[in-house]
Structures are given as structure tokens and as C-alpha cells.
DSSP file (Angstrom, degrees, kcal/mol; ACC not computed):
  #  RESIDUE AA STRUCTURE BP1 BP2  ACC     N-H-->O    O-->H-N    N-H-->O    O-->H-N    TCO  KAPPA ALPHA  PHI   PSI    X-CA   Y-CA   Z-CA
    1    1 A M              0   0    0      0, 0.0     2,-0.1     0, 0.0     4,-0.0   0.000 360.0 360.0 360.0 129.3   51.8   82.7  -23.3
    2    2 A G        -     0   0    0      1,-0.1     3,-0.5     2,-0.1     0, 0.0  -0.328 360.0-105.4 -78.4 166.6   51.4   82.3  -19.5
    3    3 A L  S    S+     0   0    0      1,-0.3     2,-1.0    -2,-0.1    -1,-0.1   0.913 114.4  45.5 -60.3 -44.9   52.3   79.2  -17.7
    4    4 A F  S    S+     0   0    0      3,-0.1    -1,-0.3     2,-0.0     2,-0.2  -0.591  82.8 138.9-106.3  73.7   48.7   78.1  -17.1
    5    5 A T  S >  S-     0   0    0     -2,-1.0     3,-1.8    -3,-0.5    -2,-0.0  -0.561  71.0 -96.3-107.2 173.5   47.1   78.7  -20.5
    6    6 A K  T 3  S+     0   0    0      1,-0.3    -1,-0.0    -2,-0.2    -2,-0.0   0.683 117.8  71.3 -63.3 -16.2   44.6   76.6  -22.4
    7    7 A D  T 3  S+     0   0    0      1,-0.1     2,-0.9     2,-0.1    -1,-0.3   0.685  84.6  73.3 -75.1 -16.4   47.5   75.1  -24.3
    8    8 A I    <   +     0   0    0     -3,-1.8    -1,-0.1     1,-0.2     3,-0.1  -0.842  51.0 142.6-102.2 103.1   48.6   73.1  -21.3
    9    9 A K        +     0   0    0     -2,-0.9     2,-0.3     1,-0.1    -1,-0.2   0.545  61.5  29.2-114.7 -14.4   46.1   70.3  -20.9
   10   10 A S  S  > S-     0   0    0     -3,-0.2     4,-2.3     1,-0.1     5,-0.2  -0.893  83.1-101.6-143.0 169.2   48.3   67.4  -19.7
   11   11 A M  H  > S+     0   0    0     -2,-0.3     4,-2.7     1,-0.2     5,-0.1   0.873 123.2  54.6 -60.7 -37.1   51.4   66.6  -17.8
   12   12 A N  H  > S+     0   0    0      2,-0.2     4,-2.7     1,-0.2    -1,-0.2   0.913 106.6  50.4 -63.5 -41.6   53.2   66.1  -21.1
   13   13 A D  H  > S+     0   0    0      2,-0.2     4,-2.5     1,-0.2    -2,-0.2   0.917 112.0  47.8 -60.7 -42.8   52.1   69.6  -22.2
   14   14 A L  H  X S+     0   0    0     -4,-2.3     4,-2.5     2,-0.2    -2,-0.2   0.914 111.0  51.5 -63.4 -43.1   53.5   71.0  -19.0
   15   15 A F  H  X S+     0   0    0     -4,-2.7     4,-2.0     2,-0.2    -2,-0.2   0.935 112.1  45.3 -59.3 -48.7   56.7   69.1  -19.4
   16   16 A V  H  X S+     0   0    0     -4,-2.7     4,-2.4     1,-0.2    -1,-0.2   0.907 111.5  53.3 -64.3 -41.6   57.2   70.4  -23.0
   17   17 A H  H  X S+     0   0    0     -4,-2.5     4,-1.9     1,-0.2    -1,-0.2   0.919 110.1  47.0 -60.0 -43.3   56.4   73.9  -21.9
   18   18 A Q  H  X S+     0   0    0     -4,-2.5     4,-2.5     2,-0.2    -1,-0.2   0.823 108.8  55.0 -71.1 -29.8   59.0   73.8  -19.2
   19   19 A L  H  X S+     0   0    0     -4,-2.0     4,-2.2     2,-0.2    -1,-0.2   0.919 108.7  48.8 -62.3 -42.9   61.5   72.4  -21.6
   20   20 A Q  H  X S+     0   0    0     -4,-2.4     4,-2.0     2,-0.2    57,-1.2   0.871 110.9  51.5 -64.2 -36.9   60.8   75.4  -23.8
   21   21 A D  H  X S+     0   0    0     -4,-1.9     4,-2.3     2,-0.2    -2,-0.2   0.942 113.1  42.0 -64.3 -50.3   61.3   77.7  -20.8
   22   22 A I  H  X S+     0   0    0     -4,-2.5     4,-2.9     2,-0.2     5,-0.2   0.819 110.7  58.2 -71.5 -28.9   64.6   76.2  -19.8
   23   23 A Y  H  X S+     0   0    0     -4,-2.2     4,-2.2    -5,-0.2    -1,-0.2   0.937 108.6  45.6 -62.2 -46.4   65.7   76.1  -23.5
   24   24 A Y  H  X S+     0   0    0     -4,-2.0     4,-2.3    53,-0.2    -2,-0.2   0.934 112.7  51.6 -59.5 -46.6   65.1   79.9  -23.6
   25   25 A A  H  X S+     0   0    0     -4,-2.3     4,-2.2     1,-0.2    -2,-0.2   0.924 110.1  47.8 -59.0 -46.7   67.0   80.3  -20.3
   26   26 A E  H  X S+     0   0    0     -4,-2.9     4,-1.8     1,-0.2    -1,-0.2   0.907 111.3  50.8 -62.7 -41.2   70.0   78.4  -21.5
   27   27 A K  H  X S+     0   0    0     -4,-2.2     4,-1.0     1,-0.2    -1,-0.2   0.876 110.0  50.1 -65.9 -35.8   70.1   80.3  -24.8
   28   28 A Q  H  X S+     0   0    0     -4,-2.3     4,-2.0     1,-0.2     3,-0.3   0.879 108.8  52.5 -67.4 -37.1   70.0   83.6  -22.8
   29   29 A L  H  X S+     0   0    0     -4,-2.2     4,-2.8     1,-0.2    -2,-0.2   0.826 100.2  61.2 -69.8 -30.5   72.8   82.4  -20.6
   30   30 A V  H  < S+     0   0    0     -4,-1.8    -1,-0.2     1,-0.2    -2,-0.2   0.861 111.2  41.5 -60.5 -33.4   74.9   81.6  -23.7
   31   31 A K  H  X S+     0   0    0     -4,-1.0     4,-0.6    -3,-0.3    -2,-0.2   0.848 118.1  45.8 -79.2 -35.7   74.6   85.4  -24.4
   32   32 A A  H  X S+     0   0    0     -4,-2.0     4,-2.1     1,-0.2     3,-0.3   0.845  98.3  67.5 -80.6 -34.9   75.1   86.6  -20.8
   33   33 A L  H  X S+     0   0    0     -4,-2.8     4,-2.6     1,-0.2     5,-0.2   0.875  97.3  52.0 -60.4 -41.4   78.1   84.4  -19.7
   34   34 A P  H  > S+     0   0    0      0, 0.0     4,-2.2     0, 0.0    -1,-0.2   0.899 110.8  50.0 -61.0 -36.7   80.7   86.1  -22.1
   35   35 A K  H  X S+     0   0    0     -4,-0.6     4,-1.7    -3,-0.3    -2,-0.2   0.895 110.8  48.9 -66.4 -39.5   79.6   89.5  -20.7
   36   36 A M  H  X S+     0   0    0     -4,-2.1     4,-1.8     1,-0.2    -1,-0.2   0.902 110.0  51.4 -66.3 -40.4   80.0   88.3  -17.2
   37   37 A A  H  < S+     0   0    0     -4,-2.6    -2,-0.2     1,-0.2    -1,-0.2   0.899 108.1  52.8 -62.9 -39.7   83.4   86.9  -18.0
   38   38 A D  H  < S+     0   0    0     -4,-2.2    -1,-0.2     1,-0.2    -2,-0.2   0.873 111.5  45.9 -63.0 -36.7   84.5   90.2  -19.4
   39   39 A K  H  < S+     0   0    0     -4,-1.7    -1,-0.2    -5,-0.1    -2,-0.2   0.775  92.2  98.0 -78.3 -26.5   83.4   92.0  -16.3
   40   40 A A     <  -     0   0    0     -4,-1.8    60,-0.1     1,-0.1    59,-0.0  -0.357  46.8-175.5 -66.9 139.1   85.1   89.6  -13.9
   41   41 A T        +     0   0    0     58,-0.3     2,-0.4    -2,-0.1    -1,-0.1   0.680  59.6  91.5-104.6 -25.9   88.5   90.6  -12.6
   42   42 A D  S  > S-     0   0    0     57,-0.2     4,-2.7     1,-0.2     5,-0.2  -0.583  73.4-141.7 -71.3 127.1   89.3   87.4  -10.6
   43   43 A R  H  > S+     0   0    0     -2,-0.4     4,-2.4     1,-0.2     5,-0.2   0.895  99.4  47.2 -58.4 -44.8   91.2   85.1  -13.0
   44   44 A Q  H  > S+     0   0    0      2,-0.2     4,-2.5     1,-0.2    -1,-0.2   0.885 112.6  49.5 -67.4 -38.1   89.5   81.9  -11.7
   45   45 A L  H  > S+     0   0    0      2,-0.2     4,-2.4     1,-0.2    -2,-0.2   0.937 110.5  50.0 -65.6 -46.1   86.0   83.5  -11.9
   46   46 A K  H  X S+     0   0    0     -4,-2.7     4,-1.8     1,-0.2    -2,-0.2   0.931 114.2  45.0 -56.4 -47.8   86.6   84.7  -15.4
   47   47 A Q  H  X S+     0   0    0     -4,-2.4     4,-2.7     1,-0.2    -1,-0.2   0.879 109.9  55.9 -66.1 -37.6   87.8   81.2  -16.4
   48   48 A G  H  X S+     0   0    0     -4,-2.5     4,-2.6     1,-0.2    -1,-0.2   0.903 106.8  49.5 -60.6 -41.8   84.9   79.6  -14.6
   49   49 A F  H  X S+     0   0    0     -4,-2.4     4,-1.7     2,-0.2    -1,-0.2   0.911 112.3  47.6 -63.8 -41.2   82.4   81.7  -16.6
   50   50 A L  H  X S+     0   0    0     -4,-1.8     4,-1.5     2,-0.2    -2,-0.2   0.883 112.2  49.4 -68.6 -37.9   84.1   80.7  -19.9
   51   51 A T  H  X S+     0   0    0     -4,-2.7     4,-1.9     1,-0.2    -2,-0.2   0.924 111.7  48.5 -64.3 -44.4   84.1   77.0  -18.9
   52   52 A H  H  X S+     0   0    0     -4,-2.6     4,-2.9     1,-0.2    -2,-0.2   0.805 103.1  62.7 -69.1 -26.7   80.5   77.2  -17.9
   53   53 A L  H  X S+     0   0    0     -4,-1.7     4,-2.1     2,-0.2    -1,-0.2   0.934 104.9  46.7 -59.3 -45.5   79.7   78.9  -21.2
   54   54 A E  H  X S+     0   0    0     -4,-1.5     4,-1.6     1,-0.2    -2,-0.2   0.914 112.9  49.1 -64.0 -41.7   80.9   75.8  -23.0
   55   55 A E  H  X S+     0   0    0     -4,-1.9     4,-2.2     1,-0.2    -2,-0.2   0.913 108.9  53.7 -61.2 -41.8   78.9   73.6  -20.7
   56   56 A T  H  X S+     0   0    0     -4,-2.9     4,-2.1     1,-0.2    -1,-0.2   0.871 104.2  54.2 -64.3 -37.0   75.8   75.8  -21.3
   57   57 A R  H  X S+     0   0    0     -4,-2.1     4,-1.8     1,-0.2    -1,-0.2   0.891 109.2  49.3 -61.6 -37.5   76.2   75.3  -25.1
   58   58 A T  H  X S+     0   0    0     -4,-1.6     4,-2.6     2,-0.2    -2,-0.2   0.874 106.5  55.9 -67.4 -37.3   76.2   71.6  -24.4
   59   59 A H  H  X S+     0   0    0     -4,-2.2     4,-2.4     1,-0.2    -2,-0.2   0.901 105.7  51.6 -61.4 -40.1   73.0   72.0  -22.3
   60   60 A V  H  X S+     0   0    0     -4,-2.1     4,-2.1     1,-0.2    -1,-0.2   0.929 110.5  48.3 -60.4 -45.6   71.3   73.7  -25.3
   61   61 A Q  H  X S+     0   0    0     -4,-1.8     4,-2.0     1,-0.2    -2,-0.2   0.900 110.1  51.5 -63.5 -40.7   72.3   70.7  -27.5
   62   62 A R  H  X S+     0   0    0     -4,-2.6     4,-2.3     1,-0.2    -1,-0.2   0.916 108.5  51.2 -62.8 -42.1   71.0   68.2  -24.9
   63   63 A L  H  X S+     0   0    0     -4,-2.4     4,-2.5     1,-0.2    -1,-0.2   0.901 107.6  53.1 -62.3 -39.2   67.7   70.0  -24.7
   64   64 A E  H  X S+     0   0    0     -4,-2.1     4,-2.0     1,-0.2    -1,-0.2   0.888 108.2  51.3 -61.2 -38.1   67.4   69.9  -28.5
   65   65 A Q  H  X S+     0   0    0     -4,-2.0     4,-2.6     2,-0.2    -2,-0.2   0.906 108.6  51.0 -63.9 -41.0   68.0   66.1  -28.2
   66   66 A V  H  X S+     0   0    0     -4,-2.3     4,-2.0     2,-0.2     6,-0.2   0.928 108.1  51.7 -64.0 -44.3   65.2   65.8  -25.6
   67   67 A F  H  X>S+     0   0    0     -4,-2.5     5,-2.7     1,-0.2     4,-0.7   0.927 112.0  47.3 -55.6 -44.4   62.8   67.8  -27.9
   68   68 A K  H ><5S+     0   0    0     -4,-2.0     3,-0.9     1,-0.2    -2,-0.2   0.900 107.9  54.8 -66.4 -40.3   63.7   65.3  -30.7
   69   69 A M  H 3<5S+     0   0    0     -4,-2.6    -1,-0.2     1,-0.3    -2,-0.2   0.879 112.1  44.9 -57.2 -37.5   63.2   62.3  -28.5
   70   70 A L  H 3<5S-     0   0    0     -4,-2.0    -1,-0.3    -5,-0.2    -2,-0.2   0.578 111.9-120.7 -83.2 -10.2   59.7   63.5  -27.7
   71   71 A G  T <<5 +     0   0    0     -3,-0.9     2,-0.3    -4,-0.7    -3,-0.2   0.768  67.8 139.6  72.7  24.8   58.9   64.4  -31.3
   72   72 A S      < -     0   0    0     -5,-2.7    -1,-0.3    -6,-0.2     2,-0.2  -0.700  61.1 -98.2-102.1 153.7   58.4   68.0  -30.3
   73   73 A E        -     0   0    0     -2,-0.3     2,-0.9    -3,-0.1    -1,-0.1  -0.460  37.1-116.3 -65.7 136.5   59.4   71.1  -32.1
   74   74 A V        +     0   0    0     -2,-0.2     2,-0.3   -51,-0.0    -1,-0.1  -0.690  61.0 148.2 -75.4 110.3   62.6   72.7  -30.8
   75   75 A K        -     0   0    0     -2,-0.9     2,-0.4     2,-0.0   -52,-0.2  -0.998  40.0-142.7-151.4 144.5   61.2   75.9  -29.5
   76   76 A A        -     0   0    0     -2,-0.3     2,-0.4   -53,-0.1   -55,-0.2  -0.857   9.9-159.9-107.6 145.8   61.8   78.5  -26.8
   77   77 A V        -     0   0    0    -57,-1.2   -53,-0.2    -2,-0.4   -52,-0.1  -0.955  39.6 -87.8-118.9 146.8   59.2   80.4  -24.8
   78   78 A D        -     0   0    0     -2,-0.4     3,-0.1     1,-0.1   -53,-0.1  -0.166  35.7-157.1 -52.1 140.6   60.0   83.6  -23.0
   79   79 A C     >  -     0   0    0      1,-0.1     4,-2.1   -58,-0.1     3,-0.2  -0.865   9.8-174.2-123.5  93.8   61.2   83.0  -19.5
   80   80 A P  H  > S+     0   0    0      0, 0.0     4,-2.4     0, 0.0     5,-0.2   0.809  82.2  61.9 -59.6 -29.1   60.6   86.2  -17.4
   81   81 A A  H  > S+     0   0    0      2,-0.2     4,-2.2     1,-0.2     5,-0.1   0.958 108.3  38.9 -63.3 -51.0   62.5   84.6  -14.5
   82   82 A I  H  > S+     0   0    0     -3,-0.2     4,-2.6     1,-0.2     5,-0.2   0.875 114.1  55.7 -70.1 -34.7   65.8   84.3  -16.3
   83   83 A D  H  X S+     0   0    0     -4,-2.1     4,-2.5     1,-0.2    -1,-0.2   0.919 109.9  47.0 -59.6 -41.9   65.3   87.7  -18.0
   84   84 A G  H  X S+     0   0    0     -4,-2.4     4,-2.7     2,-0.2    -2,-0.2   0.901 111.0  50.5 -66.1 -42.2   64.9   89.2  -14.6
   85   85 A I  H  X S+     0   0    0     -4,-2.2     4,-2.1     2,-0.2    -2,-0.2   0.924 114.2  44.5 -61.7 -45.1   67.9   87.5  -13.1
   86   86 A I  H  X S+     0   0    0     -4,-2.6     4,-2.3     2,-0.2    -2,-0.2   0.908 113.6  50.3 -67.3 -42.1   70.1   88.6  -16.1
   87   87 A K  H  X S+     0   0    0     -4,-2.5     4,-2.5    -5,-0.2    -2,-0.2   0.928 111.1  48.7 -61.9 -45.2   68.7   92.2  -15.9
   88   88 A E  H  X S+     0   0    0     -4,-2.7     4,-2.9     1,-0.2     5,-0.3   0.908 110.0  52.0 -61.7 -41.8   69.3   92.4  -12.2
   89   89 A A  H  X S+     0   0    0     -4,-2.1     4,-2.6    -5,-0.2    -1,-0.2   0.916 110.6  48.2 -60.6 -43.7   72.9   91.2  -12.7
   90   90 A D  H  X S+     0   0    0     -4,-2.3     4,-1.8     2,-0.2    -2,-0.2   0.913 113.4  47.4 -62.6 -43.4   73.5   93.8  -15.4
   91   91 A E  H  X S+     0   0    0     -4,-2.5     4,-0.8     2,-0.2    -2,-0.2   0.935 114.5  45.1 -65.1 -46.9   72.1   96.6  -13.2
   92   92 A V  H >X S+     0   0    0     -4,-2.9     3,-1.0     1,-0.2     4,-0.9   0.927 112.2  52.0 -63.3 -45.0   74.1   95.5  -10.1
   93   93 A A  H >< S+     0   0    0     -4,-2.6     3,-0.5    -5,-0.3    -1,-0.2   0.855 107.7  53.4 -61.1 -34.3   77.3   95.1  -12.1
   94   94 A G  H 3< S+     0   0    0     -4,-1.8    -1,-0.3     1,-0.2    -2,-0.2   0.702 108.6  50.2 -72.8 -19.0   76.8   98.6  -13.5
   95   95 A E  H << S+     0   0    0     -3,-1.0     2,-0.7    -4,-0.8    -1,-0.2   0.571  90.1  90.0 -95.3 -11.1   76.5  100.1  -10.0
   96   96 A V    <<  +     0   0    0     -4,-0.9     6,-0.0    -3,-0.5    -1,-0.0  -0.784  42.3 173.4 -97.0 116.9   79.6   98.5   -8.4
   97   97 A A        +     0   0    0     -2,-0.7     2,-0.5     4,-0.0    -1,-0.2   0.849  60.8  81.0 -86.8 -37.6   82.8  100.6   -8.8
   98   98 A D  S  > S-     0   0    0      1,-0.2     4,-2.4     2,-0.0     3,-0.3  -0.601  71.2-150.4 -75.4 117.7   85.1   98.4   -6.6
   99   99 A K  H  > S+     0   0    0     -2,-0.5     4,-1.9     1,-0.2   -58,-0.3   0.808  94.8  54.8 -62.7 -31.8   86.2   95.5   -8.8
  100  100 A S  H  > S+     0   0    0      2,-0.2     4,-1.4     1,-0.2    66,-0.3   0.903 111.2  44.9 -67.2 -39.9   86.6   93.1   -5.8
  101  101 A V  H  > S+     0   0    0     -3,-0.3     4,-2.3     1,-0.2    -2,-0.2   0.868 108.3  58.8 -70.0 -36.2   83.0   93.8   -4.9
  102  102 A L  H  X S+     0   0    0     -4,-2.4     4,-2.6     1,-0.2    -2,-0.2   0.912 102.8  52.6 -58.6 -43.6   82.0   93.4   -8.5
  103  103 A D  H  X S+     0   0    0     -4,-1.9     4,-2.1     1,-0.2    -1,-0.2   0.908 109.0  49.4 -60.1 -41.3   83.3   89.9   -8.6
  104  104 A A  H  X S+     0   0    0     -4,-1.4     4,-2.1    58,-0.2    -1,-0.2   0.905 111.5  49.5 -63.3 -40.6   81.3   89.0   -5.5
  105  105 A A  H  X S+     0   0    0     -4,-2.3     4,-2.4     1,-0.2    -2,-0.2   0.882 109.1  52.4 -65.4 -38.6   78.2   90.5   -7.2
  106  106 A L  H  X S+     0   0    0     -4,-2.6     4,-2.6     2,-0.2    -1,-0.2   0.896 108.6  50.0 -65.2 -39.6   78.8   88.5  -10.3
  107  107 A I  H  X S+     0   0    0     -4,-2.1     4,-2.6     2,-0.2    -2,-0.2   0.931 110.1  51.1 -63.2 -44.0   79.1   85.3   -8.3
  108  108 A N  H  X S+     0   0    0     -4,-2.1     4,-1.8     1,-0.2    -2,-0.2   0.919 111.9  46.7 -58.4 -44.6   75.8   86.1   -6.6
  109  109 A A  H  X S+     0   0    0     -4,-2.4     4,-1.8     1,-0.2    -1,-0.2   0.909 111.8  50.6 -64.7 -42.7   74.1   86.7  -10.0
  110  110 A A  H  X S+     0   0    0     -4,-2.6     4,-2.5     1,-0.2    -1,-0.2   0.894 109.5  51.0 -63.7 -38.8   75.5   83.5  -11.5
  111  111 A Q  H  X S+     0   0    0     -4,-2.6     4,-2.8     2,-0.2    -1,-0.2   0.850 104.6  57.0 -69.6 -32.2   74.3   81.5   -8.5
  112  112 A A  H  X S+     0   0    0     -4,-1.8     4,-1.8    -5,-0.2    -1,-0.2   0.930 110.7  44.5 -60.4 -43.7   70.8   83.0   -8.9
  113  113 A A  H  X S+     0   0    0     -4,-1.8     4,-2.5     2,-0.2    -2,-0.2   0.919 113.0  51.0 -65.9 -43.7   70.8   81.7  -12.5
  114  114 A E  H  X S+     0   0    0     -4,-2.5     4,-2.9     1,-0.2    -2,-0.2   0.918 109.3  50.1 -60.5 -43.7   72.2   78.3  -11.3
  115  115 A H  H  X S+     0   0    0     -4,-2.8     4,-2.1     2,-0.2    -1,-0.2   0.879 109.7  51.2 -66.1 -36.8   69.6   77.9   -8.6
  116  116 A Y  H  X S+     0   0    0     -4,-1.8     4,-2.3    -5,-0.2    -1,-0.2   0.946 112.9  45.8 -60.6 -48.1   66.8   78.7  -11.1
  117  117 A E  H  X S+     0   0    0     -4,-2.5     4,-3.2     1,-0.2     5,-0.3   0.906 109.9  53.8 -63.9 -41.9   68.2   76.0  -13.5
  118  118 A I  H  X S+     0   0    0     -4,-2.9     4,-2.2     1,-0.2    -1,-0.2   0.914 110.1  48.0 -59.4 -43.5   68.6   73.5  -10.7
  119  119 A A  H  X S+     0   0    0     -4,-2.1     4,-1.9     2,-0.2    -1,-0.2   0.934 114.4  45.8 -62.6 -46.2   65.0   73.9   -9.7
  120  120 A R  H  X S+     0   0    0     -4,-2.3     4,-2.7     1,-0.2    -2,-0.2   0.940 113.6  47.3 -63.9 -48.1   63.8   73.6  -13.3
  121  121 A Y  H  X S+     0   0    0     -4,-3.2     4,-2.5     1,-0.2     5,-0.2   0.881 108.5  56.1 -64.5 -36.1   65.9   70.6  -14.2
  122  122 A G  H  X S+     0   0    0     -4,-2.2     4,-2.0    -5,-0.3    -1,-0.2   0.936 111.5  43.0 -59.3 -46.2   64.9   68.8  -11.0
  123  123 A S  H  X S+     0   0    0     -4,-1.9     4,-2.9     1,-0.2     5,-0.2   0.919 112.6  52.9 -65.5 -43.4   61.2   69.1  -11.9
  124  124 A L  H  X S+     0   0    0     -4,-2.7     4,-2.6     1,-0.2    -2,-0.2   0.886 109.1  49.7 -61.6 -38.6   61.8   68.1  -15.5
  125  125 A I  H  X S+     0   0    0     -4,-2.5     4,-2.1     2,-0.2    -1,-0.2   0.942 112.5  46.9 -64.7 -46.9   63.7   65.0  -14.4
  126  126 A A  H  X S+     0   0    0     -4,-2.0     4,-2.2    -5,-0.2    -2,-0.2   0.927 115.2  46.4 -60.6 -44.7   60.8   64.0  -12.1
  127  127 A W  H  X S+     0   0    0     -4,-2.9     4,-2.1     1,-0.2    -1,-0.2   0.898 109.8  52.8 -66.9 -40.3   58.2   64.7  -14.7
  128  128 A S  H  <>S+     0   0    0     -4,-2.6     5,-3.5    -5,-0.2    -1,-0.2   0.895 110.9  47.8 -65.1 -37.3   60.1   62.8  -17.5
  129  129 A K  H ><5S+     0   0    0     -4,-2.1     3,-1.7     3,-0.2    -1,-0.2   0.924 110.4  51.7 -65.4 -43.1   60.3   59.8  -15.3
  130  130 A Q  H 3<5S+     0   0    0     -4,-2.2    -2,-0.2     1,-0.3    -1,-0.2   0.848 109.3  51.0 -60.1 -34.3   56.6   60.0  -14.4
  131  131 A L  T 3<5S-     0   0    0     -4,-2.1    -1,-0.3    -5,-0.1    -2,-0.2   0.380 121.4-109.1 -85.6   4.5   55.9   60.2  -18.1
  132  132 A G  T < 5S+     0   0    0     -3,-1.7     2,-0.7    -5,-0.1     3,-0.2   0.734  79.3 130.8  77.5  21.8   58.0   57.1  -18.8
  133  133 A R     >< +     0   0    0     -5,-3.5     4,-2.3    -6,-0.2     3,-0.2  -0.569  12.9 153.5-109.3  67.6   60.8   59.0  -20.5
  134  134 A D  H  > S+     0   0    0     -2,-0.7     4,-2.2     1,-0.2    -1,-0.2   0.785  72.3  62.5 -64.6 -26.7   63.8   57.7  -18.7
  135  135 A D  H  > S+     0   0    0     -3,-0.2     4,-1.4     2,-0.2    -1,-0.2   0.932 107.9  41.4 -63.2 -45.3   65.9   58.5  -21.9
  136  136 A A  H  > S+     0   0    0      1,-0.2     4,-2.6    -3,-0.2     5,-0.2   0.903 112.3  55.6 -67.5 -41.2   65.1   62.2  -21.5
  137  137 A A  H  X S+     0   0    0     -4,-2.3     4,-2.3     1,-0.2    -2,-0.2   0.881 104.1  54.2 -59.3 -39.1   65.6   62.0  -17.7
  138  138 A A  H  X S+     0   0    0     -4,-2.2     4,-1.5     2,-0.2    -1,-0.2   0.908 110.9  44.8 -64.5 -42.2   69.1   60.6  -18.2
  139  139 A L  H  X S+     0   0    0     -4,-1.4     4,-1.5     1,-0.2    -2,-0.2   0.925 114.6  48.3 -66.6 -44.4   70.1   63.5  -20.5
  140  140 A L  H  X S+     0   0    0     -4,-2.6     4,-2.5     1,-0.2    -2,-0.2   0.852 106.3  58.5 -64.8 -33.9   68.5   66.1  -18.1
  141  141 A Q  H  X S+     0   0    0     -4,-2.3     4,-2.5    -5,-0.2    -1,-0.2   0.884 101.3  55.1 -63.6 -39.4   70.3   64.5  -15.2
  142  142 A K  H  X S+     0   0    0     -4,-1.5     4,-1.8     1,-0.2    -1,-0.2   0.929 110.5  45.8 -58.6 -44.8   73.7   65.1  -16.8
  143  143 A T  H  X S+     0   0    0     -4,-1.5     4,-2.6     2,-0.2    -2,-0.2   0.919 110.0  53.5 -65.7 -43.5   72.9   68.7  -17.1
  144  144 A L  H  X S+     0   0    0     -4,-2.5     4,-2.5     1,-0.2     5,-0.2   0.913 107.7  51.4 -58.1 -42.8   71.5   68.9  -13.5
  145  145 A E  H  X S+     0   0    0     -4,-2.5     4,-2.1     1,-0.2    -1,-0.2   0.892 110.7  48.4 -62.0 -39.6   74.8   67.5  -12.2
  146  146 A E  H  X S+     0   0    0     -4,-1.8     4,-2.3     2,-0.2    -1,-0.2   0.884 110.6  50.9 -67.9 -38.4   76.8   70.0  -14.1
  147  147 A E  H  X S+     0   0    0     -4,-2.6     4,-2.3     2,-0.2    -2,-0.2   0.921 111.6  47.6 -64.7 -43.0   74.6   72.9  -12.8
  148  148 A K  H  X S+     0   0    0     -4,-2.5     4,-2.2     2,-0.2    -2,-0.2   0.891 111.1  51.3 -64.8 -38.9   75.1   71.7   -9.3
  149  149 A A  H  X S+     0   0    0     -4,-2.1     4,-2.4     2,-0.2    -2,-0.2   0.901 109.7  50.0 -65.3 -40.5   78.8   71.4   -9.8
  150  150 A T  H  X S+     0   0    0     -4,-2.3     4,-2.5     2,-0.2    -2,-0.2   0.923 109.7  51.0 -63.3 -43.8   79.0   74.9  -11.1
  151  151 A D  H  X S+     0   0    0     -4,-2.3     4,-2.3     1,-0.2    -2,-0.2   0.910 110.6  49.1 -59.2 -42.5   77.1   76.2   -8.1
  152  152 A K  H  X S+     0   0    0     -4,-2.2     4,-2.6     2,-0.2    -1,-0.2   0.909 110.2  50.7 -64.6 -42.3   79.5   74.4   -5.8
  153  153 A K  H  X S+     0   0    0     -4,-2.4     4,-2.6     1,-0.2    -2,-0.2   0.905 110.0  50.5 -61.7 -41.3   82.5   75.8   -7.6
  154  154 A L  H  X S+     0   0    0     -4,-2.5     4,-2.6     2,-0.2    -2,-0.2   0.911 110.6  49.2 -63.3 -42.3   81.0   79.3   -7.3
  155  155 A T  H  X S+     0   0    0     -4,-2.3     4,-2.9     2,-0.2     5,-0.3   0.935 112.2  48.1 -61.6 -46.5   80.4   78.9   -3.6
  156  156 A T  H  X S+     0   0    0     -4,-2.6     4,-2.4     1,-0.2     5,-0.2   0.920 113.2  47.5 -60.7 -45.1   84.0   77.7   -3.1
  157  157 A L  H  X>S+     0   0    0     -4,-2.6     5,-2.1     2,-0.2     4,-1.5   0.910 114.4  47.1 -63.7 -42.9   85.4   80.5   -5.1
  158  158 A A  I  <>S+     0   0    0     -4,-2.6     5,-2.5    -5,-0.2     6,-0.5   0.946 117.8  40.7 -62.9 -49.1   83.3   83.1   -3.2
  159  159 A E  I  <5S+     0   0    0     -4,-2.9    -2,-0.2     1,-0.2    -1,-0.2   0.801 116.4  48.2 -74.7 -29.2   84.1   81.7    0.3
  160  160 A S  I  <5S-     0   0    0     -4,-2.4    -1,-0.2    -5,-0.3    -2,-0.2   0.746 136.3 -25.0 -86.0 -23.2   87.8   81.0   -0.3
  161  161 A R  I  X5S+     0   0    0     -4,-1.5     4,-2.5    -5,-0.2     5,-0.2   0.512 118.4  66.6-155.0 -45.6   88.8   84.3   -1.8
  162  162 A V  I  ><S+     0   0    0     -5,-2.1     4,-2.3     1,-0.2   -58,-0.2   0.931 108.0  42.4 -64.9 -47.9   86.4   86.6   -3.7
  163  163 A N  H  ><S+     0   0    0     -5,-2.5     4,-2.1    -6,-0.3    -1,-0.2   0.872 112.9  54.9 -65.8 -35.2   84.2   87.5   -0.7
  164  164 A L  H  > S+     0   0    0     -6,-0.5     4,-0.8     2,-0.2    -2,-0.2   0.925 111.1  44.6 -63.1 -44.7   87.3   88.0    1.5
  165  165 A R  H >< S+     0   0    0     -4,-2.5     3,-0.6     1,-0.2    -2,-0.2   0.895 112.3  52.4 -65.2 -39.9   88.8   90.4   -1.0
  166  166 A A  H 3< S+     0   0    0     -4,-2.3    -1,-0.2   -66,-0.3    -2,-0.2   0.858 109.6  49.2 -65.1 -34.9   85.4   92.2   -1.4
  167  167 A A  H 3<        0   0    0     -4,-2.1    -1,-0.2     1,-0.2    -2,-0.2   0.642 360.0 360.0 -80.9 -14.3   85.1   92.7    2.4
  168  168 A S    <<        0   0    0     -4,-0.8    -1,-0.2    -3,-0.6    -2,-0.2   0.480 360.0 360.0 -93.6 360.0   88.6   94.1    2.9
């Protein structure tokens, strides 16, 4: 189903569709993060991926709570964007022989996913408030804050050590 199909007739329909999209994305990241942690050679990066895996499992649970709050079926719809981000990360990681450079590539891939999630959660929060669902907005806001914190940690790790090692 494409984004603008006959099934989306209202702002609520759009909101639920985007919840289904980010639900799929989070579930795909639950599968991808352990693989990224396995490939990482930097100890802090490896641990960061594993920590974010646990957060991502919580994000999945929060989304399930939002679906229930709305009385909607807990359902995922394919998200070509996250599939593309994960595919690109796998391809790039497979092409990098230098482990220091690989860590920099993994951070880049992780940040692509984080930025996608940040964009989606920002819209979902705005829409849930517009729809009078401050309860859903509050749960989504917690996740958005965690996604932003992860992005900041990745930037700090990249700039303080990983990129420096990759460039030397």
C-alpha cells in the first residue's frame, strides 16, 4: 500500500498509517542492531548499539500501547525508507576492510536510521496533539527524546574518537 491510497481519508488515518510505518521500522531495527553491534570494533560503539537495542524494544512496546490507546490494530506496514537505510548499511559495511573505517560507516548508518525516526516521531507527536491525543503524544515524546539522545551520543563518539581513528 502506498502512502496516499484510498485507505487514507482523514488525518487520523494518516496518523495510524505512519504509526504502522514506524512500528515496522522499529521492528526492523531490533533485527539490525545486533548485527551492527557484532560488526563494530570500537568497544563504546558496540555497547551503544546494544544499549539502543534495549531502548528500541521499549519503543516497539510504546507503539503497541499507542495503537491500543487509539483502539487500532497493532500492525506494521512496509517501510521502504528504513529497508533502504538498512540495506545500504549492510552493503557499505561489507565493502569496508579497515575496521576503523567500518566503525565510522556504522555510525553513519545508525545516524541515518535515527534521523529517519526523529522525523517520523516529530510528525506523529504534532499530529497526535492536533487529534487531541495528548496521551499518545506523551508516549511518543519519550521515544523521540531517546532517539535524539542516541543521535547525540553517536555524534560525540564519532567526533571524539571513531572518525579520528578512521582518518589516520
